[in-house]
C-alpha positions as CSV (number, residue, x, y, z in Angstrom):
1,X,100.5,148.9,113.9
2,X,101.4,148.1,110.0
3,X,102.2,150.6,107.7
4,X,99.0,149.9,105.6
5,X,95.6,148.3,107.5
6,X,93.8,145.9,105.6
7,X,90.5,144.4,105.7
8,X,90.1,140.5,106.1
9,X,87.5,138.0,106.7
10,X,88.7,134.9,108.1
11,X,85.7,132.0,107.5
12,X,86.0,129.6,110.4
13,X,87.4,132.8,112.8
14,X,85.9,130.7,115.9
15,X,87.6,127.6,115.6
16,X,91.1,126.6,116.8
17,X,93.5,128.2,113.7
18,X,91.2,130.3,112.5
19,X,90.8,132.1,115.9
20,X,94.7,132.2,115.9
21,X,95.1,133.8,112.8
22,X,92.5,136.2,113.4
23,X,94.2,137.3,116.4
24,X,97.5,137.5,114.4
25,X,95.8,139.8,111.7
26,X,94.6,142.1,115.0
27,X,97.8,142.7,116.5
28,X,99.1,143.7,113.0
29,X,96.9,146.5,112.5
30,X,94.6,145.2,110.3
31,X,90.6,145.1,110.7
32,X,89.3,141.7,111.1
33,X,85.7,140.3,110.7
34,X,85.1,136.6,111.3
35,X,82.4,134.7,109.7
36,X,81.3,131.4,111.5
37,X,78.2,129.5,112.4
38,X,79.6,128.1,115.6
39,X,78.5,124.8,114.8
40,X,82.3,123.4,115.9
41,X,83.6,126.8,117.0
42,X,82.9,128.9,120.1
43,X,81.9,132.8,120.2
44,X,84.2,133.3,122.9
45,X,87.3,132.4,120.6
46,X,86.5,135.4,118.5
47,X,89.4,137.6,119.6
48,X,88.5,140.9,120.7
49,X,88.8,143.7,118.4
50,X,87.3,141.8,115.3
51,X,83.8,142.0,113.8
52,X,81.7,138.7,114.0
53,X,79.1,137.5,111.7
54,X,77.3,134.4,112.9
55,X,76.3,132.7,109.5
56,X,77.4,129.7,107.1
57,X,80.3,130.3,104.8
58,X,77.5,129.3,101.9
59,X,75.8,132.3,102.2
60,X,79.4,134.8,102.5
61,X,77.8,136.6,99.5
62,X,75.6,138.8,102.0
63,X,78.5,140.3,104.0
64,X,81.6,139.9,101.6
65,X,82.1,143.2,99.4
66,X,85.2,144.9,97.2
67,X,86.1,146.6,101.1
68,X,88.0,143.6,101.9
69,X,91.6,143.1,100.9
70,X,91.3,138.8,101.3
71,X,89.6,136.3,102.7
72,X,91.4,133.6,104.9
73,X,89.0,130.3,105.0
74,X,88.7,127.8,107.8
75,X,85.4,126.6,107.7
76,X,85.6,123.3,107.1
77,X,84.4,119.9,109.3
78,X,87.7,118.1,109.7
79,X,86.6,115.1,111.9
80,X,88.6,112.1,109.8
81,X,86.5,109.5,111.4
82,X,83.2,111.4,111.2
83,X,83.4,111.8,107.4
84,X,83.6,108.2,106.9
85,X,80.3,107.4,108.3
86,X,78.8,110.9,107.3
87,X,80.3,111.8,104.0
88,X,77.6,114.0,102.8
89,X,77.7,116.4,105.3
90,X,81.9,117.3,104.5
91,X,80.9,117.0,100.9
92,X,78.1,120.0,101.3
93,X,80.1,122.0,103.7
94,X,83.6,121.4,102.8
95,X,83.4,121.6,99.0
96,X,79.6,123.3,98.3
97,X,80.6,126.0,101.1
98,X,83.8,126.8,99.0
99,X,82.1,126.7,95.6
100,X,79.9,129.3,97.4
101,X,82.8,131.4,98.9
102,X,84.7,131.6,95.5
103,X,81.4,132.4,93.1
104,X,81.0,135.4,96.3
105,X,84.7,136.1,95.8
106,X,84.1,136.9,92.1
107,X,81.2,138.9,92.4
108,X,82.7,141.2,95.0
109,X,85.6,141.8,93.1
110,X,88.0,140.2,96.2
111,X,91.0,138.7,94.5
112,X,93.1,136.9,97.7
113,X,92.2,133.9,98.9
114,X,94.1,131.8,101.4
115,X,93.1,128.3,102.1
116,X,93.1,126.2,105.1
117,X,94.4,122.5,103.2
118,X,95.7,119.3,105.1
119,X,98.4,116.8,104.8
120,X,95.4,113.8,104.8
121,X,95.5,114.6,100.5
122,X,98.4,112.9,100.5
123,X,96.7,110.0,102.1
124,X,99.6,107.0,103.6
125,X,102.6,108.4,101.5
126,X,105.4,106.1,101.5
127,X,108.7,107.5,102.8
128,X,109.1,111.3,103.6
129,X,109.6,113.9,104.7
130,X,106.4,114.9,102.5
131,X,107.0,117.5,99.3
132,X,103.5,118.9,97.4
133,X,104.7,116.8,94.1
134,X,104.0,113.7,96.4
135,X,101.0,111.7,94.9
136,X,97.5,113.3,96.6
137,X,95.9,109.7,97.8
138,X,93.3,110.7,100.2
139,X,91.9,108.0,102.3
140,X,89.0,109.5,103.9
141,X,86.2,111.9,102.6
142,X,87.4,114.5,104.7
143,X,91.1,114.6,103.0
144,X,89.1,114.1,99.8
145,X,86.6,117.1,100.0
146,X,90.0,119.2,100.8
147,X,92.1,118.0,97.9
148,X,88.7,118.6,95.9
149,X,88.8,122.5,97.0
150,X,92.7,122.3,96.2
151,X,91.4,121.8,92.4
152,X,88.4,124.1,92.4
153,X,91.0,126.8,93.6
154,X,93.6,126.2,91.0
155,X,90.7,126.3,88.6
156,X,89.5,129.4,89.5
157,X,92.7,131.0,89.6
158,X,93.6,129.9,85.7
159,X,90.2,130.9,84.6
160,X,89.4,134.1,86.8
161,X,92.7,135.5,88.0
162,X,92.3,134.7,91.6
163,X,95.8,134.6,93.6
164,X,95.4,132.1,96.3
165,X,97.7,129.7,98.7
166,X,96.6,126.4,100.0
167,X,98.6,125.7,102.6
168,X,98.7,121.9,103.4
169,X,99.1,121.4,107.6
170,X,100.2,118.5,109.2
171,X,99.7,118.0,112.9
172,X,99.0,121.8,114.6
173,X,99.4,121.7,118.4
174,X,100.3,124.6,121.0
175,X,98.0,127.5,122.1
176,X,98.0,131.6,121.8
177,X,97.2,132.9,124.9
178,X,93.4,132.1,125.7
179,X,93.3,130.7,122.2
180,X,94.2,126.7,122.2
181,X,92.8,123.4,120.9
182,X,89.7,122.0,122.0
183,X,87.9,119.7,120.0
184,X,84.9,117.3,120.7
185,X,85.1,114.9,120.4
186,X,89.2,115.4,121.3
187,X,91.0,112.9,118.4
188,X,94.5,114.6,118.7
189,X,97.2,113.3,120.9
190,X,98.6,116.0,122.7
191,X,94.9,117.3,124.1
192,X,94.4,113.8,124.9
193,X,97.8,113.4,127.2
194,X,96.7,116.6,128.6
195,X,93.5,115.4,129.5
196,X,95.2,112.7,131.3
197,X,97.7,114.8,133.2
198,X,94.5,117.0,134.0
199,X,92.3,113.7,135.5
200,X,90.6,114.0,132.7
201,X,90.9,110.8,131.3
202,X,92.8,107.5,133.3
203,X,95.5,106.9,130.6
204,X,96.7,107.5,127.0
205,X,95.9,104.5,124.8
206,X,99.2,104.2,122.1
207,X,98.0,102.6,119.1
208,X,100.5,99.6,118.3
209,X,104.5,99.7,119.2
210,X,105.7,97.6,116.3
211,X,105.9,100.2,114.0
212,X,109.6,100.5,111.8
213,X,110.2,103.8,114.3
214,X,113.3,104.0,116.5
215,X,110.4,102.9,119.6
216,X,107.6,101.5,117.9
217,X,105.2,104.1,117.7
218,X,103.9,106.2,115.0
219,X,106.1,109.6,114.2
220,X,104.6,112.4,113.5
221,X,105.4,116.2,112.7
222,X,104.1,119.0,115.6
223,X,103.8,122.4,114.4
224,X,103.3,125.3,117.1
225,X,99.7,127.1,115.9
226,X,101.3,130.7,116.2
227,X,103.8,129.8,113.7
228,X,100.9,128.3,111.6
229,X,99.3,131.5,111.7
230,X,102.3,133.4,111.0
231,X,102.6,131.5,107.7
232,X,99.4,132.5,106.6
233,X,100.4,136.2,107.1
234,X,102.7,135.7,105.3
235,X,100.8,133.7,102.3
236,X,99.0,137.1,102.0
237,X,102.0,138.9,100.9
238,X,103.3,136.1,98.5
239,X,100.5,135.3,96.3
240,X,100.2,136.0,92.7
241,X,97.3,136.7,90.3
242,X,96.1,133.5,88.4
243,X,98.7,131.2,90.6
244,X,97.5,129.1,92.8
245,X,100.7,128.0,95.3
246,X,100.3,124.9,97.5
247,X,102.7,124.7,100.6
248,X,103.2,122.3,103.1
249,X,103.7,123.4,106.6
250,X,105.3,121.7,109.1
251,X,108.5,121.7,111.1
252,X,110.2,119.2,109.4
253,X,111.2,116.9,112.0
254,X,109.1,113.9,113.6
255,X,108.4,113.2,117.1
256,X,107.1,109.5,117.7
257,X,103.8,108.9,120.0
258,X,106.4,108.0,122.9
259,X,108.1,111.4,122.9
260,X,105.2,113.2,123.2
261,X,104.0,111.4,125.8
262,X,107.6,111.5,127.4
263,X,108.0,115.1,127.1
264,X,104.5,115.8,128.4
265,X,105.3,114.0,131.4
266,X,108.1,116.3,132.1
267,X,106.5,119.3,131.3
268,X,103.3,118.9,133.4
269,X,105.2,116.6,136.3
270,X,102.4,113.7,136.2
271,X,103.0,110.3,135.4
272,X,100.5,110.0,132.4
273,X,99.4,106.3,132.1
274,X,99.8,104.4,128.9
275,X,97.8,101.8,127.6
276,X,99.0,99.7,124.5
277,X,96.1,99.0,122.2
278,X,96.1,97.2,118.9
279,X,97.3,99.4,115.4
280,X,94.8,101.3,113.9
281,X,93.6,100.8,110.3
282,X,95.2,103.4,107.8
283,X,97.6,104.9,110.5
284,X,101.0,105.2,108.4
285,X,104.6,104.9,110.4
286,X,106.1,108.3,109.6
287,X,104.6,111.6,108.4
288,X,106.7,114.3,107.9
289,X,106.5,117.2,106.2
290,X,109.2,119.1,103.9
291,X,108.0,122.8,104.4
292,X,111.1,124.0,101.9
293,X,108.6,125.5,99.2
294,X,107.2,127.4,102.1
295,X,110.2,128.5,103.3
296,X,111.4,129.6,99.9
297,X,108.3,131.4,98.5
298,X,106.5,132.5,101.8
299,X,109.9,133.3,103.4
300,X,108.6,131.2,106.3
301,X,110.5,129.5,109.2
302,X,108.8,128.0,112.4
303,X,110.7,129.6,115.3
304,X,108.7,127.4,117.7
305,X,110.2,124.1,116.9
306,X,110.6,122.4,120.0
307,X,108.1,120.1,121.4
308,X,108.2,121.1,124.8
309,X,106.9,124.8,124.3
310,X,104.3,123.4,122.2
311,X,103.3,121.3,124.8
312,X,103.9,124.0,127.3
313,X,101.4,126.2,125.6
314,X,99.0,124.0,125.2
315,X,99.4,122.9,129.1
316,X,99.1,126.5,129.9
317,X,95.9,126.8,128.2
318,X,94.2,123.2,128.9
319,X,94.9,124.1,133.1
320,X,93.2,127.5,132.4
321,X,89.9,125.8,131.0
322,X,90.3,123.5,133.8
323,X,90.0,125.9,136.2
324,X,87.5,127.8,134.7
325,X,85.3,124.6,134.6
326,X,85.6,124.3,138.8
327,X,87.9,121.3,137.9
328,X,91.4,122.6,139.4
């Protein structure tokens, strides 16, 4: 139990990251209300002990009042490919929904916000590690919608005294007990690799092996979802009235596609066949975060940096779901 029990609204708290953050808040003794329309989240992912409201973030003013200490905002669509084919869906929900949420915050007098942003705001940066001062040049409506929200929040802080932190994630993976990653359709490397290990997929596609990296495959920065959650809790205590703080979250170390696959083979004990496929348009060779700002401003350091630990937690979650579905 914490010294001071606080009350938080977690939008999108039935999704992957939102549910893990909500669980961490509850474990610290806080009161949590999850607001989620279940369009991409799952009711069973709402942590035990949280109050649950099924609804859209656009209607947050119906439930948000002055009794809340802060809002943690995860309610967004996040499929990059879909955002290219249906951009209006992303502008309406990600931008329009946040605009409505900011109005609700003003009306209720709630003056603290943590926003789930993304490294997709940077687009295809050259070099790295990537700092918060890197040019923002998103290559998809998804990334552009998140960048637009960051700009909106900055204006809200300057004009109305909101205290806010935007956390730009790189590649989130792993699980926190019974809370883990399950997207439909799945597009992230680690859960796709584990689907092969479970026999739900024949092989993993490796998109290009001629990049200027040690083994020719793309290099990405993976962060454990529990480490990510810890950063959100630290952000709640680090924010300043009228300031919009932006922090990248990552390990600062990169792992190639083939390193991920080989580590998954060791963790799972399965062969995990590969199929070499052509490069995908827009895939940078290396995307690695500099998390120095998070260390300095939030006091945050990842405590689970080992890729094998990240994959082991994701594997335990994937196997449990597989067995529950009667396929184990």
